[in-house]
Predicted model as a PDB file, atoms N, CA, C, CB and O in Angstrom, pLDDT in the B-factor column:
MODEL        1                                                                  
ATOM      1  N   MET A   1     -84.440  -5.674  -2.561  1.00 95.00           N  
ATOM      2  CA  MET A   1     -84.487  -6.992  -3.661  1.00 95.00           C  
ATOM      3  C   MET A   1     -84.303  -6.118  -4.878  1.00 95.00           C  
ATOM      4  CB  MET A   1     -86.109  -8.061  -3.745  1.00 95.00           C  
ATOM      5  O   MET A   1     -84.505  -4.911  -5.008  1.00 95.00           O  
ATOM      6  N   THR A   2     -83.769  -7.230  -5.941  1.00 97.00           N  
ATOM      7  CA  THR A   2     -83.986  -6.867  -7.382  1.00 97.00           C  
ATOM      8  C   THR A   2     -84.866  -7.602  -8.118  1.00 97.00           C  
ATOM      9  CB  THR A   2     -82.862  -6.910  -8.082  1.00 97.00           C  
ATOM     10  O   THR A   2     -85.116  -8.795  -7.946  1.00 97.00           O  
ATOM     11  N   PHE A   3     -85.384  -6.799  -9.027  1.00 98.00           N  
ATOM     12  CA  PHE A   3     -86.950  -7.464  -9.347  1.00 98.00           C  
ATOM     13  C   PHE A   3     -86.846  -7.005 -10.838  1.00 98.00           C  
ATOM     14  CB  PHE A   3     -88.560  -6.708  -8.343  1.00 98.00           C  
ATOM     15  O   PHE A   3     -86.070  -6.083 -11.092  1.00 98.00           O  
ATOM     16  N   ILE A   4     -87.589  -7.595 -11.867  1.00 98.00           N  
ATOM     17  CA  ILE A   4     -87.418  -7.399 -13.406  1.00 98.00           C  
ATOM     18  C   ILE A   4     -88.954  -6.785 -13.399  1.00 98.00           C  
ATOM     19  CB  ILE A   4     -87.041  -8.997 -14.521  1.00 98.00           C  
ATOM     20  O   ILE A   4     -89.958  -7.487 -13.281  1.00 98.00           O  
ATOM     21  N   ILE A   5     -88.956  -5.198 -13.561  1.00 98.00           N  
ATOM     22  CA  ILE A   5     -89.795  -4.745 -13.943  1.00 98.00           C  
ATOM     23  C   ILE A   5     -90.565  -4.020 -14.927  1.00 98.00           C  
ATOM     24  CB  ILE A   5     -89.757  -4.570 -13.476  1.00 98.00           C  
ATOM     25  O   ILE A   5     -90.480  -2.792 -14.926  1.00 98.00           O  
ATOM     26  N   ASN A   6     -91.458  -4.725 -15.939  1.00 97.00           N  
ATOM     27  CA  ASN A   6     -91.419  -3.887 -16.953  1.00 97.00           C  
ATOM     28  C   ASN A   6     -90.400  -4.395 -17.659  1.00 97.00           C  
ATOM     29  CB  ASN A   6     -91.302  -2.549 -16.638  1.00 97.00           C  
ATOM     30  O   ASN A   6     -90.023  -3.598 -18.518  1.00 97.00           O  
ATOM     31  N   GLY A   7     -89.727  -5.533 -17.640  1.00 97.00           N  
ATOM     32  CA  GLY A   7     -88.379  -5.833 -18.694  1.00 97.00           C  
ATOM     33  C   GLY A   7     -87.367  -5.370 -18.015  1.00 97.00           C  
ATOM     34  O   GLY A   7     -86.291  -5.806 -18.425  1.00 97.00           O  
ATOM     35  N   GLU A   8     -87.300  -4.628 -17.104  1.00 98.00           N  
ATOM     36  CA  GLU A   8     -85.969  -4.014 -16.586  1.00 98.00           C  
ATOM     37  C   GLU A   8     -85.635  -3.967 -14.940  1.00 98.00           C  
ATOM     38  CB  GLU A   8     -85.970  -2.515 -17.098  1.00 98.00           C  
ATOM     39  O   GLU A   8     -86.312  -3.762 -13.933  1.00 98.00           O  
ATOM     40  N   GLU A   9     -84.401  -4.230 -15.178  1.00 98.00           N  
ATOM     41  CA  GLU A   9     -84.080  -5.140 -13.734  1.00 98.00           C  
ATOM     42  C   GLU A   9     -83.534  -3.610 -12.791  1.00 98.00           C  
ATOM     43  CB  GLU A   9     -82.404  -6.768 -13.999  1.00 98.00           C  
ATOM     44  O   GLU A   9     -82.786  -2.660 -13.023  1.00 98.00           O  
ATOM     45  N   GLN A  10     -84.476  -4.098 -11.560  1.00 97.00           N  
ATOM     46  CA  GLN A  10     -84.380  -2.645 -10.731  1.00 97.00           C  
ATOM     47  C   GLN A  10     -84.366  -3.514  -9.320  1.00 97.00           C  
ATOM     48  CB  GLN A  10     -85.948  -1.276 -10.961  1.00 97.00           C  
ATOM     49  O   GLN A  10     -84.828  -4.591  -8.944  1.00 97.00           O  
ATOM     50  N   GLU A  11     -83.433  -2.250  -8.650  1.00 98.00           N  
ATOM     51  CA  GLU A  11     -83.540  -2.886  -7.010  1.00 98.00           C  
ATOM     52  C   GLU A  11     -84.124  -1.835  -6.293  1.00 98.00           C  
ATOM     53  CB  GLU A  11     -82.015  -3.302  -6.183  1.00 98.00           C  
ATOM     54  O   GLU A  11     -83.887  -0.627  -6.286  1.00 98.00           O  
ATOM     55  N   VAL A  12     -85.247  -2.794  -5.460  1.00 97.00           N  
ATOM     56  CA  VAL A  12     -86.259  -1.936  -5.012  1.00 97.00           C  
ATOM     57  C   VAL A  12     -86.383  -2.752  -3.237  1.00 97.00           C  
ATOM     58  CB  VAL A  12     -87.868  -2.021  -6.261  1.00 97.00           C  
ATOM     59  O   VAL A  12     -86.510  -3.948  -2.973  1.00 97.00           O  
ATOM     60  N   ALA A  13     -86.276  -1.464  -2.210  1.00 97.00           N  
ATOM     61  CA  ALA A  13     -86.468  -2.017  -1.172  1.00 97.00           C  
ATOM     62  C   ALA A  13     -88.106  -1.996  -0.935  1.00 97.00           C  
ATOM     63  CB  ALA A  13     -85.603  -1.378  -0.181  1.00 97.00           C  
ATOM     64  O   ALA A  13     -88.760  -1.000  -0.625  1.00 97.00           O  
ATOM     65  N   ALA A  14     -88.700  -3.572  -1.193  1.00 97.00           N  
ATOM     66  CA  ALA A  14     -90.123  -3.582  -0.851  1.00 97.00           C  
ATOM     67  C   ALA A  14     -90.143  -5.054  -0.480  1.00 97.00           C  
ATOM     68  CB  ALA A  14     -91.212  -3.096  -2.078  1.00 97.00           C  
ATOM     69  O   ALA A  14     -89.084  -5.681  -0.489  1.00 97.00           O  
ATOM     70  N   THR A  15     -91.102  -5.546  -0.208  1.00 97.00           N  
ATOM     71  CA  THR A  15     -91.683  -6.900   0.317  1.00 97.00           C  
ATOM     72  C   THR A  15     -92.795  -7.505   0.330  1.00 97.00           C  
ATOM     73  CB  THR A  15     -91.586  -7.006   1.281  1.00 97.00           C  
ATOM     74  O   THR A  15     -93.137  -8.575   0.835  1.00 97.00           O  
ATOM     75  N   THR A  16     -93.608  -6.355  -0.560  1.00 98.00           N  
ATOM     76  CA  THR A  16     -94.939  -6.821  -1.059  1.00 98.00           C  
ATOM     77  C   THR A  16     -95.177  -5.927  -2.237  1.00 98.00           C  
ATOM     78  CB  THR A  16     -96.145  -6.725   0.053  1.00 98.00           C  
ATOM     79  O   THR A  16     -94.609  -4.845  -2.382  1.00 98.00           O  
ATOM     80  N   LEU A  17     -96.250  -6.557  -3.262  1.00 97.00           N  
ATOM     81  CA  LEU A  17     -96.345  -5.598  -4.472  1.00 97.00           C  
ATOM     82  C   LEU A  17     -96.843  -3.943  -3.883  1.00 97.00           C  
ATOM     83  CB  LEU A  17     -97.626  -6.332  -5.663  1.00 97.00           C  
ATOM     84  O   LEU A  17     -96.465  -2.850  -4.304  1.00 97.00           O  
ATOM     85  N   ALA A  18     -97.696  -4.220  -2.909  1.00 96.00           N  
ATOM     86  CA  ALA A  18     -98.032  -2.492  -2.492  1.00 96.00           C  
ATOM     87  C   ALA A  18     -96.957  -1.980  -1.906  1.00 96.00           C  
ATOM     88  CB  ALA A  18     -99.269  -2.164  -1.391  1.00 96.00           C  
ATOM     89  O   ALA A  18     -97.087  -0.767  -1.745  1.00 96.00           O  
ATOM     90  N   ASP A  19     -95.862  -2.443  -1.487  1.00 97.00           N  
ATOM     91  CA  ASP A  19     -94.555  -1.511  -0.888  1.00 97.00           C  
ATOM     92  C   ASP A  19     -94.069  -1.369  -2.592  1.00 97.00           C  
ATOM     93  CB  ASP A  19     -93.101  -2.526   0.529  1.00 97.00           C  
ATOM     94  O   ASP A  19     -94.003  -0.221  -3.031  1.00 97.00           O  
ATOM     95  N   LEU A  20     -93.854  -2.111  -3.193  1.00 97.00           N  
ATOM     96  CA  LEU A  20     -93.103  -1.861  -4.486  1.00 97.00           C  
ATOM     97  C   LEU A  20     -93.908  -0.819  -5.222  1.00 97.00           C  
ATOM     98  CB  LEU A  20     -92.919  -3.213  -5.395  1.00 97.00           C  
ATOM     99  O   LEU A  20     -93.401   0.290  -5.393  1.00 97.00           O  
ATOM    100  N   LEU A  21     -95.145  -1.085  -5.681  1.00 96.00           N  
ATOM    101  CA  LEU A  21     -95.861   0.343  -6.054  1.00 96.00           C  
ATOM    102  C   LEU A  21     -95.772   1.785  -5.633  1.00 96.00           C  
ATOM    103  CB  LEU A  21     -96.979   0.218  -5.817  1.00 96.00           C  
ATOM    104  O   LEU A  21     -95.731   2.792  -6.339  1.00 96.00           O  
ATOM    105  N   LEU A  22     -95.747   1.630  -4.031  1.00 95.00           N  
ATOM    106  CA  LEU A  22     -95.832   2.823  -3.408  1.00 95.00           C  
ATOM    107  C   LEU A  22     -94.196   3.245  -3.944  1.00 95.00           C  
ATOM    108  CB  LEU A  22     -96.238   2.705  -1.605  1.00 95.00           C  
ATOM    109  O   LEU A  22     -94.002   4.271  -4.597  1.00 95.00           O  
ATOM    110  N   ALA A  23     -93.339   2.518  -3.652  1.00 96.00           N  
ATOM    111  CA  ALA A  23     -91.736   3.311  -3.702  1.00 96.00           C  
ATOM    112  C   ALA A  23     -91.273   3.517  -4.922  1.00 96.00           C  
ATOM    113  CB  ALA A  23     -90.518   2.523  -3.050  1.00 96.00           C  
ATOM    114  O   ALA A  23     -90.198   4.054  -5.188  1.00 96.00           O  
ATOM    115  N   LEU A  24     -92.182   3.038  -5.799  1.00 95.00           N  
ATOM    116  CA  LEU A  24     -92.122   3.205  -7.347  1.00 95.00           C  
ATOM    117  C   LEU A  24     -93.084   4.626  -7.822  1.00 95.00           C  
ATOM    118  CB  LEU A  24     -92.804   1.646  -8.113  1.00 95.00           C  
ATOM    119  O   LEU A  24     -93.223   5.029  -8.977  1.00 95.00           O  
ATOM    120  N   ASP A  25     -93.632   5.179  -6.678  1.00 93.00           N  
ATOM    121  CA  ASP A  25     -94.189   6.330  -7.059  1.00 93.00           C  
ATOM    122  C   ASP A  25     -95.685   5.812  -8.149  1.00 93.00           C  
ATOM    123  CB  ASP A  25     -92.851   7.285  -7.858  1.00 93.00           C  
ATOM    124  O   ASP A  25     -95.886   6.605  -9.069  1.00 93.00           O  
ATOM    125  N   TYR A  26     -96.374   4.960  -8.101  1.00 89.00           N  
ATOM    126  CA  TYR A  26     -97.360   3.939  -9.045  1.00 89.00           C  
ATOM    127  C   TYR A  26     -98.607   4.228  -8.082  1.00 89.00           C  
ATOM    128  CB  TYR A  26     -96.832   1.963  -9.195  1.00 89.00           C  
ATOM    129  O   TYR A  26     -98.498   3.488  -7.104  1.00 89.00           O  
ATOM    130  N   GLU A  27     -99.807   5.068  -7.993  1.00 79.00           N  
ATOM    131  CA  GLU A  27    -100.790   4.522  -7.437  1.00 79.00           C  
ATOM    132  C   GLU A  27    -102.016   5.330  -8.397  1.00 79.00           C  
ATOM    133  CB  GLU A  27    -100.728   4.723  -5.749  1.00 79.00           C  
ATOM    134  O   GLU A  27    -101.992   6.092  -9.363  1.00 79.00           O  
ATOM    135  N   GLY A  28    -103.124   4.674  -7.512  1.00 72.00           N  
ATOM    136  CA  GLY A  28    -104.287   4.724  -8.387  1.00 72.00           C  
ATOM    137  C   GLY A  28    -105.152   3.347  -8.411  1.00 72.00           C  
ATOM    138  O   GLY A  28    -104.596   2.252  -8.321  1.00 72.00           O  
ATOM    139  N   GLY A  29    -106.426   3.483  -8.527  1.00 72.00           N  
ATOM    140  CA  GLY A  29    -107.145   1.828  -8.316  1.00 72.00           C  
ATOM    141  C   GLY A  29    -107.177   1.552 -10.071  1.00 72.00           C  
ATOM    142  O   GLY A  29    -107.907   0.643 -10.466  1.00 72.00           O  
ATOM    143  N   TRP A  30    -106.547   2.183 -10.874  1.00 85.00           N  
ATOM    144  CA  TRP A  30    -106.628   1.741 -12.116  1.00 85.00           C  
ATOM    145  C   TRP A  30    -105.473   1.192 -12.942  1.00 85.00           C  
ATOM    146  CB  TRP A  30    -107.113   2.661 -12.699  1.00 85.00           C  
ATOM    147  O   TRP A  30    -105.378   1.251 -14.168  1.00 85.00           O  
ATOM    148  N   LEU A  31    -104.318   0.464 -11.799  1.00 91.00           N  
ATOM    149  CA  LEU A  31    -103.381   0.094 -12.290  1.00 91.00           C  
ATOM    150  C   LEU A  31    -103.745  -1.636 -12.803  1.00 91.00           C  
ATOM    151  CB  LEU A  31    -102.267   0.436 -11.269  1.00 91.00           C  
ATOM    152  O   LEU A  31    -104.810  -2.178 -12.509  1.00 91.00           O  
ATOM    153  N   ALA A  32    -102.944  -2.135 -13.382  1.00 95.00           N  
ATOM    154  CA  ALA A  32    -103.489  -3.880 -13.506  1.00 95.00           C  
ATOM    155  C   ALA A  32    -101.640  -4.313 -13.294  1.00 95.00           C  
ATOM    156  CB  ALA A  32    -104.553  -4.571 -15.708  1.00 95.00           C  
ATOM    157  O   ALA A  32    -100.665  -3.734 -13.775  1.00 95.00           O  
ATOM    158  N   THR A  33    -101.703  -5.593 -12.350  1.00 96.00           N  
ATOM    159  CA  THR A  33    -100.516  -5.711 -11.990  1.00 96.00           C  
ATOM    160  C   THR A  33    -100.859  -7.042 -12.070  1.00 96.00           C  
ATOM    161  CB  THR A  33     -99.941  -5.042 -10.798  1.00 96.00           C  
ATOM    162  O   THR A  33    -101.975  -7.548 -11.954  1.00 96.00           O  
ATOM    163  N   ALA A  34     -99.172  -7.863 -12.400  1.00 98.00           N  
ATOM    164  CA  ALA A  34     -99.404  -9.148 -12.741  1.00 98.00           C  
ATOM    165  C   ALA A  34     -97.704  -9.516 -12.037  1.00 98.00           C  
ATOM    166  CB  ALA A  34     -99.855  -9.435 -14.636  1.00 98.00           C  
ATOM    167  O   ALA A  34     -96.791  -8.702 -12.172  1.00 98.00           O  
ATOM    168  N   VAL A  35     -97.507 -10.920 -11.265  1.00 98.00           N  
ATOM    169  CA  VAL A  35     -96.033 -11.074 -11.004  1.00 98.00           C  
ATOM    170  C   VAL A  35     -95.940 -12.422 -11.427  1.00 98.00           C  
ATOM    171  CB  VAL A  35     -95.489 -10.811  -9.476  1.00 98.00           C  
ATOM    172  O   VAL A  35     -96.678 -13.350 -11.095  1.00 98.00           O  
ATOM    173  N   ASN A  36     -94.758 -12.453 -12.354  1.00 98.00           N  
ATOM    174  CA  ASN A  36     -94.608 -13.858 -13.019  1.00 98.00           C  
ATOM    175  C   ASN A  36     -95.469 -14.480 -13.707  1.00 98.00           C  
ATOM    176  CB  ASN A  36     -94.381 -14.713 -12.265  1.00 98.00           C  
ATOM    177  O   ASN A  36     -95.364 -15.691 -13.901  1.00 98.00           O  
ATOM    178  N   GLY A  37     -96.486 -13.739 -14.203  1.00 97.00           N  
ATOM    179  CA  GLY A  37     -97.108 -13.968 -15.355  1.00 97.00           C  
ATOM    180  C   GLY A  37     -98.646 -14.239 -14.963  1.00 97.00           C  
ATOM    181  O   GLY A  37     -99.595 -14.352 -15.740  1.00 97.00           O  
ATOM    182  N   GLU A  38     -98.648 -14.314 -13.537  1.00 97.00           N  
ATOM    183  CA  GLU A  38    -100.161 -14.034 -13.012  1.00 97.00           C  
ATOM    184  C   GLU A  38    -100.749 -12.845 -12.235  1.00 97.00           C  
ATOM    185  CB  GLU A  38    -100.465 -15.022 -12.181  1.00 97.00           C  
ATOM    186  O   GLU A  38    -100.293 -12.233 -11.269  1.00 97.00           O  
ATOM    187  N   LEU A  39    -101.715 -12.711 -12.822  1.00 97.00           N  
ATOM    188  CA  LEU A  39    -102.431 -11.287 -12.439  1.00 97.00           C  
ATOM    189  C   LEU A  39    -102.985 -11.317 -11.048  1.00 97.00           C  
ATOM    190  CB  LEU A  39    -103.701 -10.919 -13.447  1.00 97.00           C  
ATOM    191  O   LEU A  39    -103.735 -12.178 -10.587  1.00 97.00           O  
ATOM    192  N   VAL A  40    -102.342  -9.880 -10.228  1.00 97.00           N  
ATOM    193  CA  VAL A  40    -102.624  -9.659  -8.924  1.00 97.00           C  
ATOM    194  C   VAL A  40    -103.421  -8.571  -8.780  1.00 97.00           C  
ATOM    195  CB  VAL A  40    -101.545  -9.541  -8.185  1.00 97.00           C  
ATOM    196  O   VAL A  40    -103.051  -7.423  -9.028  1.00 97.00           O  
ATOM    197  N   HIS A  41    -104.844  -8.979  -8.265  1.00 95.00           N  
ATOM    198  CA  HIS A  41    -106.173  -8.122  -8.046  1.00 95.00           C  
ATOM    199  C   HIS A  41    -105.203  -6.785  -7.292  1.00 95.00           C  
ATOM    200  CB  HIS A  41    -107.660  -9.066  -6.810  1.00 95.00           C  
ATOM    201  O   HIS A  41    -104.028  -6.883  -6.940  1.00 95.00           O  
ATOM    202  N   ARG A  42    -106.069  -5.583  -7.179  1.00 94.00           N  
ATOM    203  CA  ARG A  42    -105.549  -4.480  -6.296  1.00 94.00           C  
ATOM    204  C   ARG A  42    -105.695  -4.901  -4.965  1.00 94.00           C  
ATOM    205  CB  ARG A  42    -106.248  -3.146  -6.481  1.00 94.00           C  
ATOM    206  O   ARG A  42    -104.751  -4.791  -4.182  1.00 94.00           O  
ATOM    207  N   GLU A  43    -107.107  -5.517  -4.518  1.00 94.00           N  
ATOM    208  CA  GLU A  43    -106.997  -5.948  -2.843  1.00 94.00           C  
ATOM    209  C   GLU A  43    -106.315  -6.703  -2.459  1.00 94.00           C  
ATOM    210  CB  GLU A  43    -107.942  -6.427  -2.221  1.00 94.00           C  
ATOM    211  O   GLU A  43    -106.314  -6.850  -1.237  1.00 94.00           O  
ATOM    212  N   ASP A  44    -105.340  -7.610  -3.338  1.00 97.00           N  
ATOM    213  CA  ASP A  44    -104.407  -8.850  -2.674  1.00 97.00           C  
ATOM    214  C   ASP A  44    -102.969  -8.029  -2.726  1.00 97.00           C  
ATOM    215  CB  ASP A  44    -104.375 -10.582  -3.755  1.00 97.00           C  
ATOM    216  O   ASP A  44    -101.964  -8.645  -2.373  1.00 97.00           O  
ATOM    217  N   ARG A  45    -102.871  -6.904  -3.080  1.00 96.00           N  
ATOM    218  CA  ARG A  45    -101.471  -6.469  -3.380  1.00 96.00           C  
ATOM    219  C   ARG A  45    -100.877  -6.253  -2.271  1.00 96.00           C  
ATOM    220  CB  ARG A  45    -101.315  -5.331  -4.175  1.00 96.00           C  
ATOM    221  O   ARG A  45     -99.656  -6.408  -2.296  1.00 96.00           O  
ATOM    222  N   ALA A  46    -101.414  -5.898  -1.164  1.00 96.00           N  
ATOM    223  CA  ALA A  46    -100.833  -5.687   0.340  1.00 96.00           C  
ATOM    224  C   ALA A  46    -100.239  -7.035   0.863  1.00 96.00           C  
ATOM    225  CB  ALA A  46    -102.071  -5.181   1.441  1.00 96.00           C  
ATOM    226  O   ALA A  46     -99.211  -7.258   1.503  1.00 96.00           O  
ATOM    227  N   ASP A  47    -101.013  -7.691   0.485  1.00 98.00           N  
ATOM    228  CA  ASP A  47    -100.691  -9.365   0.913  1.00 98.00           C  
ATOM    229  C   ASP A  47     -99.704 -10.381   0.126  1.00 98.00           C  
ATOM    230  CB  ASP A  47    -102.063 -10.161   0.809  1.00 98.00           C  
ATOM    231  O   ASP A  47     -99.209 -11.467   0.427  1.00 98.00           O  
ATOM    232  N   PHE A  48     -99.635  -9.522  -1.052  1.00 98.00           N  
ATOM    233  CA  PHE A  48     -98.914 -10.333  -1.793  1.00 98.00           C  
ATOM    234  C   PHE A  48     -97.393 -10.135  -2.021  1.00 98.00           C  
ATOM    235  CB  PHE A  48     -99.520 -10.340  -2.893  1.00 98.00           C  
ATOM    236  O   PHE A  48     -96.811  -9.251  -2.648  1.00 98.00           O  
ATOM    237  N   ARG A  49     -96.792 -11.463  -1.170  1.00 98.00           N  
ATOM    238  CA  ARG A  49     -95.210 -11.109  -0.652  1.00 98.00           C  
ATOM    239  C   ARG A  49     -94.445 -11.526  -2.195  1.00 98.00           C  
ATOM    240  CB  ARG A  49     -94.532 -12.335   1.019  1.00 98.00           C  
ATOM    241  O   ARG A  49     -94.842 -12.328  -3.040  1.00 98.00           O  
ATOM    242  N   LEU A  50     -93.451 -10.830  -2.196  1.00 98.00           N  
ATOM    243  CA  LEU A  50     -92.382 -11.012  -3.657  1.00 98.00           C  
ATOM    244  C   LEU A  50     -91.303 -11.861  -2.997  1.00 98.00           C  
ATOM    245  CB  LEU A  50     -91.566  -9.326  -4.428  1.00 98.00           C  
ATOM    246  O   LEU A  50     -91.110 -12.107  -1.806  1.00 98.00           O  
ATOM    247  N   GLY A  51     -90.698 -12.215  -4.014  1.00 98.00           N  
ATOM    248  CA  GLY A  51     -89.463 -12.607  -4.250  1.00 98.00           C  
ATOM    249  C   GLY A  51     -88.521 -12.133  -5.058  1.00 98.00           C  
ATOM    250  O   GLY A  51     -88.928 -11.583  -6.081  1.00 98.00           O  
ATOM    251  N   GLU A  52     -86.832 -12.224  -4.798  1.00 98.00           N  
ATOM    252  CA  GLU A  52     -86.035 -11.760  -5.332  1.00 98.00           C  
ATOM    253  C   GLU A  52     -86.473 -12.422  -6.820  1.00 98.00           C  
ATOM    254  CB  GLU A  52     -84.739 -11.966  -4.643  1.00 98.00           C  
ATOM    255  O   GLU A  52     -87.048 -13.481  -7.067  1.00 98.00           O  
ATOM    256  N   ARG A  53     -86.044 -11.527  -7.569  1.00 98.00           N  
ATOM    257  CA  ARG A  53     -86.069 -11.799  -9.342  1.00 98.00           C  
ATOM    258  C   ARG A  53     -87.126 -11.945  -9.979  1.00 98.00           C  
ATOM    259  CB  ARG A  53     -85.461 -12.957  -9.838  1.00 98.00           C  
ATOM    260  O   ARG A  53     -87.245 -12.317 -11.147  1.00 98.00           O  
ATOM    261  N   ASP A  54     -88.258 -11.540  -8.936  1.00 98.00           N  
ATOM    262  CA  ASP A  54     -89.727 -11.876  -9.680  1.00 98.00           C  
ATOM    263  C   ASP A  54     -90.070 -10.844 -10.747  1.00 98.00           C  
ATOM    264  CB  ASP A  54     -91.032 -11.860  -8.575  1.00 98.00           C  
ATOM    265  O   ASP A  54     -89.658  -9.685 -10.700  1.00 98.00           O  
ATOM    266  N   ARG A  55     -90.730 -11.257 -11.565  1.00 98.00           N  
ATOM    267  CA  ARG A  55     -91.054 -10.609 -12.906  1.00 98.00           C  
ATOM    268  C   ARG A  55     -92.341  -9.737 -12.834  1.00 98.00           C  
ATOM    269  CB  ARG A  55     -91.251 -11.731 -14.027  1.00 98.00           C  
ATOM    270  O   ARG A  55     -93.478 -10.194 -12.957  1.00 98.00           O  
ATOM    271  N   ILE A  56     -92.135  -8.852 -12.691  1.00 98.00           N  
ATOM    272  CA  ILE A  56     -93.521  -8.068 -12.675  1.00 98.00           C  
ATOM    273  C   ILE A  56     -93.816  -7.149 -13.348  1.00 98.00           C  
ATOM    274  CB  ILE A  56     -93.834  -7.574 -11.695  1.00 98.00           C  
ATOM    275  O   ILE A  56     -93.213  -6.082 -13.467  1.00 98.00           O  
ATOM    276  N   GLU A  57     -94.969  -7.560 -13.944  1.00 98.00           N  
ATOM    277  CA  GLU A  57     -96.063  -6.280 -14.938  1.00 98.00           C  
ATOM    278  C   GLU A  57     -96.212  -5.490 -14.351  1.00 98.00           C  
ATOM    279  CB  GLU A  57     -97.498  -6.441 -15.429  1.00 98.00           C  
ATOM    280  O   GLU A  57     -96.209  -5.796 -13.159  1.00 98.00           O  
ATOM    281  N   ILE A  58     -96.487  -3.706 -14.703  1.00 96.00           N  
ATOM    282  CA  ILE A  58     -97.206  -2.542 -14.149  1.00 96.00           C  
ATOM    283  C   ILE A  58     -97.983  -1.942 -15.587  1.00 96.00           C  
ATOM    284  CB  ILE A  58     -96.025  -1.352 -13.331  1.00 96.00           C  
ATOM    285  O   ILE A  58     -97.399  -1.455 -16.555  1.00 96.00           O  
ATOM    286  N   LEU A  59     -99.211  -2.096 -15.452  1.00 92.00           N  
ATOM    287  CA  LEU A  59     -99.762  -1.673 -16.634  1.00 92.00           C  
ATOM    288  C   LEU A  59    -100.453  -0.573 -16.472  1.00 92.00           C  
ATOM    289  CB  LEU A  59    -100.498  -2.555 -17.212  1.00 92.00           C  
ATOM    290  O   LEU A  59    -101.251  -0.832 -15.571  1.00 92.00           O  
ATOM    291  N   SER A  60    -100.620   0.580 -16.850  1.00 82.00           N  
ATOM    292  CA  SER A  60    -101.678   1.779 -16.569  1.00 82.00           C  
ATOM    293  C   SER A  60    -102.320   2.246 -18.110  1.00 82.00           C  
ATOM    294  CB  SER A  60    -100.778   3.262 -15.736  1.00 82.00           C  
ATOM    295  O   SER A  60    -101.637   2.156 -19.130  1.00 82.00           O  
ATOM    296  N   PRO A  61    -103.664   2.732 -18.109  1.00 76.00           N  
ATOM    297  CA  PRO A  61    -104.062   3.226 -19.084  1.00 76.00           C  
ATOM    298  C   PRO A  61    -103.566   3.988 -19.977  1.00 76.00           C  
ATOM    299  CB  PRO A  61    -104.732   3.585 -18.835  1.00 76.00           C  
ATOM    300  O   PRO A  61    -102.775   4.653 -19.309  1.00 76.00           O  
ATOM    301  N   MET A  62    -103.498   4.293 -20.866  1.00 70.00           N  
ATOM    302  CA  MET A  62    -102.535   5.225 -21.987  1.00 70.00           C  
ATOM    303  C   MET A  62    -104.156   6.297 -22.463  1.00 70.00           C  
ATOM    304  CB  MET A  62    -101.553   3.848 -23.849  1.00 70.00           C  
ATOM    305  O   MET A  62    -105.308   5.920 -22.675  1.00 70.00           O  
ATOM    306  N   GLN A  63    -103.420   7.950 -22.482  1.00 65.00           N  
ATOM    307  CA  GLN A  63    -104.744   8.579 -23.172  1.00 65.00           C  
ATOM    308  C   GLN A  63    -104.162   8.728 -24.201  1.00 65.00           C  
ATOM    309  CB  GLN A  63    -105.494   9.883 -22.680  1.00 65.00           C  
ATOM    310  O   GLN A  63    -103.029   8.275 -24.360  1.00 65.00           O  
ATOM    311  N   GLY A  64    -104.956   9.546 -25.338  1.00 65.00           N  
ATOM    312  CA  GLY A  64    -104.999   9.540 -26.461  1.00 65.00           C  
ATOM    313  C   GLY A  64    -105.356   8.704 -27.349  1.00 65.00           C  
ATOM    314  O   GLY A  64    -105.989   7.754 -26.889  1.00 65.00           O  
ATOM    315  N   GLY A  65    -105.122   8.690 -28.903  1.00 58.00           N  
ATOM    316  CA  GLY A  65    -105.582   7.858 -29.851  1.00 58.00           C  
ATOM    317  C   GLY A  65    -105.092   7.827 -31.166  1.00 58.00           C  
ATOM    318  O   GLY A  65    -105.564   7.035 -31.982  1.00 58.00           O  
TER     319      GLY A  65                                                      
ENDMDL                                                                          
END                                                                             
């Protein structure tokens, strides 16, 4: 499916948010995720179904200062 991930269009074979994160090599409980502007909590990602052209934001903490 085609998604807009952090502002960039990408083709990824995923049907759930958890599948998408795995396919993109994101891991860790420290991620924040939103789909179409709505926050998706870590415990909901495995059941959160994605649709064509969903807008997905994946945020991770930055180090440094």
